[in-house]
C-alpha positions in Angstrom: 0.0 0.0 0.0 1.1 3.5 -0.9 -0.1 6.3 1.4 0.2 10.0 0.5 0.5 12.1 3.7 -0.6 15.7 3.4 -0.2 18.6 5.9 -2.0 21.7 4.6 -1.0 25.1 6.1 -2.5 28.4 5.4 0.0 29.1 2.6 1.8 25.8 2.4 1.2 22.1 1.5 3.8 19.5 2.9 3.7 15.9 1.6 5.3 12.7 1.9 4.6 9.5 0.0 5.2 6.2 2.1 5.5 2.7 0.8 3.9 0.7 3.5 5.5 -2.6 2.8 8.7 -1.3 4.5 7.4 2.2 5.7 10.0 3.8 3.5 9.7 7.4 2.2 9.4 7.5 -1.7 9.6 11.2 -1.8 8.7 14.1 0.3 8.4 18.0 -0.4 6.5 21.2 0.2 4.5 23.8 -1.8 5.4 27.1 -0.5 3.9 30.5 -0.7 0.3 29.3 -1.8 -1.8 32.4 -3.0 1.3 34.5 -2.8 3.9 35.7 -5.3 7.0 33.5 -5.6 5.2 30.2 -5.0 7.2 27.2 -5.6 7.6 23.5 -5.0 10.5 21.8 -3.4 10.5 18.0 -4.2 13.0 15.4 -2.8 13.3 12.0 -4.4 15.8 9.3 -4.9 18.5 11.4 -3.2 17.7 14.4 -5.6 16.2 17.8 -4.7 14.1 19.8 -7.2 12.9 23.3 -6.9 10.1 24.4 -9.4 8.6 27.9 -9.4 5.1 28.2 -10.6 2.0 30.2 -9.8 -0.1 28.5 -7.3 -3.3 30.3 -6.3 -5.0 27.7 -4.0 -4.6 24.3 -2.3 -6.3 22.5 -5.2 -3.7 23.8 -7.7 -1.0 23.0 -5.2 -2.1 19.5 -4.8 -2.2 19.1 -8.6 1.3 20.3 -8.6 2.3 17.6 -6.3 0.5 14.8 -8.1 2.0 16.0 -11.4 5.6 15.6 -10.1 4.8 12.4 -8.3 4.0 10.8 -11.6 6.7 12.8 -13.7 8.8 10.4 -15.6 12.1 12.2 -14.5 11.3 13.4 -11.0 8.5 11.2 -9.9 8.3 8.0 -8.0 5.1 6.4 -9.4 3.7 5.9 -12.8 0.0 6.9 -12.3 -2.1 8.3 -9.5 -3.7 4.9 -9.2 -0.7 3.7 -7.1 -1.8 5.9 -4.4 -4.1 3.8 -2.2 -4.9 6.3 0.5 -4.4 9.9 1.8 -3.7 10.8 5.4 -4.3 14.3 6.5 -2.9 16.1 9.6 -5.7 18.1 11.2 -4.9 20.4 14.1 -8.0 20.5 15.9 -10.6 17.7 16.5 -12.2 19.4 19.6 -13.8 16.7 21.8 -15.2 14.9 18.8 -12.2 12.7 17.9 -10.0 10.7 20.0 -8.3 8.9 17.1 -7.8 8.9 13.4 -10.8 8.5 11.4 -11.9 7.9 7.8 -13.3 11.2 6.5 -16.9 11.4 5.4 -19.6 14.1 5.5 -20.2 13.8 9.3 -16.4 14.2 9.8 -16.2 17.3 7.5 -19.2 18.9 9.4 -17.3 18.3 12.7 -14.2 19.8 11.4 -16.1 23.0 10.2 -17.8 23.0 13.6 -14.3 23.2 15.3 -13.0 26.0 12.9 -13.6 28.6 15.8 -11.4 26.6 18.0 -8.4 26.7 15.5 -9.3 29.5 13.0 -5.7 29.6 11.7 -5.2 25.9 11.3 -8.4 24.0 10.6 -9.5 26.0 7.5 -6.4 25.2 5.4 -6.5 21.5 6.8 -10.1 21.5 5.6 -9.0 22.9 2.0 -6.3 20.2 1.7 -8.9 17.5 2.2 -11.3 18.9 -0.2 -8.7 19.2 -2.8 -7.6 15.6 -2.2 -11.2 14.4 -2.4 -11.7 16.3 -5.8 -8.4 15.3 -7.4 -8.3 11.8 -6.1 -12.2 11.0 -5.8 -12.1 7.2 -5.3 -9.1 7.2 -2.9 -10.0 6.9 1.1 -9.0 9.9 3.0 -8.1 9.7 6.7 -7.9 12.5 9.3 -5.3 12.3 12.1 -5.8 15.0 14.8 -3.1 16.9 17.0 -5.6 17.0 19.8 -6.7 13.4 19.7 -3.8 12.0 21.9 -4.8 14.2 24.8 -8.5 13.3 24.8 -7.5 10.9 27.8 -7.0 13.8 30.1 -9.3 13.8 33.2 -11.5 16.8 34.1 -9.0 17.9 36.8 -6.4 18.3 34.0 -8.5 19.8 31.3 -11.0 22.1 33.0 -10.0 25.8 33.8 -11.1 27.5 37.0 -13.6 29.7 35.3 -17.5 29.6 35.5 -18.4 26.0 34.2 -21.1 27.5 32.0 -18.3 28.8 29.6 -17.1 25.1 29.1 -20.8 24.0 28.7 -21.6 26.7 26.1 -18.2 27.3 24.3 -16.2 24.1 25.3 -13.4 26.1 26.7 -10.9 23.7 28.1 -7.4 22.4 27.8 -7.1 20.6 24.5 -3.3 20.3 24.0 -1.5 19.8 20.7 1.4 18.1 19.2 -0.4 14.9 20.1 0.8 12.8 17.2 4.4 13.7 18.1 3.9 12.9 21.7 2.2 9.6 20.8 5.2 8.6 18.6 7.9 9.7 20.9 6.6 8.1 24.0 6.0 4.7 22.0 9.4 4.8 20.6 10.8 5.6 24.1 9.3 2.4 25.5 10.7 0.5 22.5 14.2 1.8 22.8 14.1 1.0 26.5 12.6 -2.6 26.0 9.8 -2.0 28.4 5.8 -2.1 28.0 4.6 1.4 27.7 1.7 0.2 29.9 4.1 0.0 32.9 6.1 3.4 32.2 5.8 7.2 33.2 7.2 9.0 30.4 7.6 12.9 30.1 7.9 14.0 26.3 9.3 17.4 25.5 8.5 18.6 22.1 10.8 21.5 22.0 11.0 24.0 18.9 9.8 27.1 17.8 6.4 25.8 19.0 6.8 23.7 22.3 4.9 21.5 24.5 5.4 18.9 27.2 3.1 15.9 27.9 2.9 13.6 30.9 2.3 10.0 29.4 1.4 7.6 32.1 1.0 4.0 31.1 0.8 5.0 27.5 -1.9 7.7 27.9 -1.5 11.5 28.1 -2.7 12.7 31.5 -1.5 16.4 31.1 0.1 18.7 28.6 1.4 22.3 28.7 -0.6 23.7 25.7 -4.2 24.4 26.5 -7.3 25.8 24.8 -4.8 27.3 22.2 -1.1 26.7 21.4 -0.3 29.8 23.2 -0.4 28.4 26.8 2.6 26.7 28.5 6.2 27.0 27.6 8.1 30.0 26.2 8.4 29.5 22.6 9.8 31.2 19.5 7.4 34.0 19.4 4.7 32.9 21.9 4.6 34.2 25.4 3.4 30.8 27.1 2.1 31.2 30.5 1.4 34.5 32.0 -1.0 36.3 34.4 -4.2 37.0 32.3 -4.6 40.4 33.9 -1.4 41.4 31.9 -3.9 41.3 28.8 -6.4 43.7 30.0 -3.6 45.9 31.6 -1.8 46.5 28.4 -5.1 46.8 26.5 -5.8 49.8 28.8 -2.4 51.2 29.0 -1.4 50.9 25.3 -5.0 51.4 23.9 -4.8 48.0 22.3 -7.4 46.0 20.5 -8.0 42.3 20.9 -6.2 41.6 17.5 -3.3 43.8 18.5 -2.8 42.1 22.0 -3.3 38.6 20.2 -0.6 39.5 17.8 1.7 40.7 20.6 1.4 37.5 22.6 1.5 35.1 19.6 4.1 36.9 17.3 6.1 39.3 19.3 6.7 37.5 22.5 8.5 34.3 23.6 12.4 34.3 22.9 11.9 36.9 20.3 10.3 39.4 22.7 12.8 38.5 25.6 15.8 39.0 23.2 14.7 42.5 22.2 13.7 41.3 18.7 17.1 39.6 18.1 15.5 36.4 16.7 12.7 33.8 17.1 15.2 31.0 16.1 16.7 29.3 19.1 19.7 28.7 17.2 20.3 32.3 16.7 19.6 33.0 20.4 21.8 30.2 21.7 24.8 31.5 19.5 24.2 35.1 20.6 24.1 34.0 24.4 26.9 31.6 24.3 29.3 32.9 21.7 28.7 36.5 21.5 27.7 36.9 25.3 24.6 38.8 24.4 22.8 39.6 27.8 19.3 39.6 26.3 19.9 36.5 24.4 21.3 34.8 27.6 18.3 35.9 29.7 15.9 34.6 26.9 17.7 31.3 26.9 17.7 30.9 30.6 14.0 31.6 30.9 13.3 29.2 27.9 15.0 26.4 29.6 13.8 27.1 33.1 10.2 26.9 32.0 10.9 23.5 30.4 12.4 22.2 33.7 9.5 23.5 35.8 7.0 21.6 33.7 9.0 18.4 33.8 9.2 18.7 37.6 5.3 19.3 37.8 4.6 16.4 35.6 6.8 14.1 37.5 4.8 15.1 40.6 1.5 14.5 38.6 2.5 11.0 37.6 4.1 10.4 41.2 7.4 9.6 39.5 9.0 9.4 36.0 10.9 6.6 34.3 12.0 8.5 31.3 12.3 11.9 29.8 12.5 12.3 26.1 13.5 15.4 24.0 12.2 15.8 20.5 11.6 18.4 17.8 13.9 21.2 16.4 15.4 22.3 19.6 14.9 19.2 21.6 16.7 17.0 19.0 19.5 19.4 18.2 20.5 21.4 21.2 23.0 19.7 23.6 23.0 22.8 25.6 19.3 23.2 26.3 19.0 19.5 27.1 22.0 19.7 29.6 20.7 23.0 31.2 17.2 21.7 31.5 18.5 18.4 33.2 20.8 20.2 35.6 17.5 21.3 37.4 16.4 17.6 37.7 19.4 16.1 39.5 17.1 15.5 42.6 15.3 12.9 40.6 18.5 10.9 40.4 19.0 11.9 36.8 22.4 12.1 35.4 23.4 13.1 31.8 26.6 11.8 30.0 28.1 14.8 28.4 29.7 12.6 25.6 26.4 10.9 24.8 24.5 14.3 24.9 26.8 15.8 22.3 24.6 14.5 19.4 22.1 16.2 16.9 19.2 14.6 15.6 19.8 11.1 16.5 17.9 8.5 18.4 19.8 7.6 21.4 19.9 7.3 25.3 21.9 10.3 26.7 21.8 9.6 30.4 24.4 7.7 32.3 24.0 3.9 32.8 23.4 4.4 36.6 20.7 7.3 36.1 17.6 6.6 37.9 15.7 8.4 35.1 16.5 7.6 31.7 16.9 10.6 29.2 16.7 10.1 25.6 16.6 12.1 22.3 14.1 10.7 19.8 13.6 12.6 16.4 9.8 12.8 15.9 7.9 11.3 13.0 4.4 12.5 12.9 4.0 11.6 9.0 4.8 8.1 9.9 2.1 7.9 12.6 -0.5 9.3 10.1 0.6 6.9 7.4 0.4 3.9 9.8 -3.1 5.0 11.1 -4.2 5.5 7.5 -3.2 2.1 6.4 -4.8 0.5 9.5 -8.1 2.2 8.8 -8.1 1.4 5.2 -7.2 -2.2 5.7 -10.0 -2.6 8.3 -12.5 -1.1 5.9 -11.4 -3.5 3.1 -11.7 -6.5 5.6 -15.1 -5.5 6.7 -16.3 -5.2 3.0 -15.0 -8.7 2.4 -16.8 -10.2 5.2 -19.9 -8.6 4.2 -19.5 -10.1 0.7 
């Protein structure tokens, strides 16, 4: 079975084509700047990279662009589109409706539309990507995998906010959490690497990048996570503030005469490491270089706060699970910054955690970085959300075919 995985953003469409016989990636790429000037496709296949500039007005044209190159005689990896057996879509917000991946039908599409107000920046392009795939690949099963689904196992004590309950009843204001597909993959892989049943483990997964979140995974289920009603809550991120006193919002609105949109823009796009470093950068590689090599005080302060907040959440989740067996770092910063991993773990030595500096001096490699006698194992596991989507898609489509054969 060949599965095309699509991740549609507001102005981009990422893709990977998997051959599920051995879960190999036949090709991958991205269509950038959809609906904007300078749109282009970057395609990687068989060790080659191709960049093609073209006018791409919408997601349907973007997907047609992708399908054309997949079947191209020179750059492609399949002969016809008939070789695509299923399409898996990343969808950011499933609300309370979805606790796992599902076959997309009319009812699912309606639920996605209903959840648009919970993720106005993310769900609309996800929906556009699905509609484009349905139109261009009309007889191919479409499956949706939701960023929020893994966190649907949170209990009320973890997901409810201390505001009048009527707002949860009326508007479904609660903690949803995000990066669920990544947290699921990384926690599962952690148990595999350590050769232990995940049903017996307490794992803290740290998805640390420009957007960051931490999850407490107890016996294979998410019981708490740092992102909340939106991806703004929790850790300090590239441009997002993370946790702050909510009264700051109304204070700044009054003092600076700011509208809702203006304050929302400040908290989402002008804060985090970018704001703390006086606008130096939102990229933690730049922040780290400025702090450690150039001795930039603002950058050092931003880096210290960034790492400190991660350590605080890990400590809190160790308490929430009444212990922790493993802590795993993933995503851009988590996979590549030895300094952040070491600095965060320096706060956690009270857990009996010990980092091996030599093992920690790696980038983007799956490995255990704690010492052999460390009571808590520390790992680096590169995330693979696309593989999770492909696996779920394959499983759902195979089950459908099996059910159809039983009926016949």
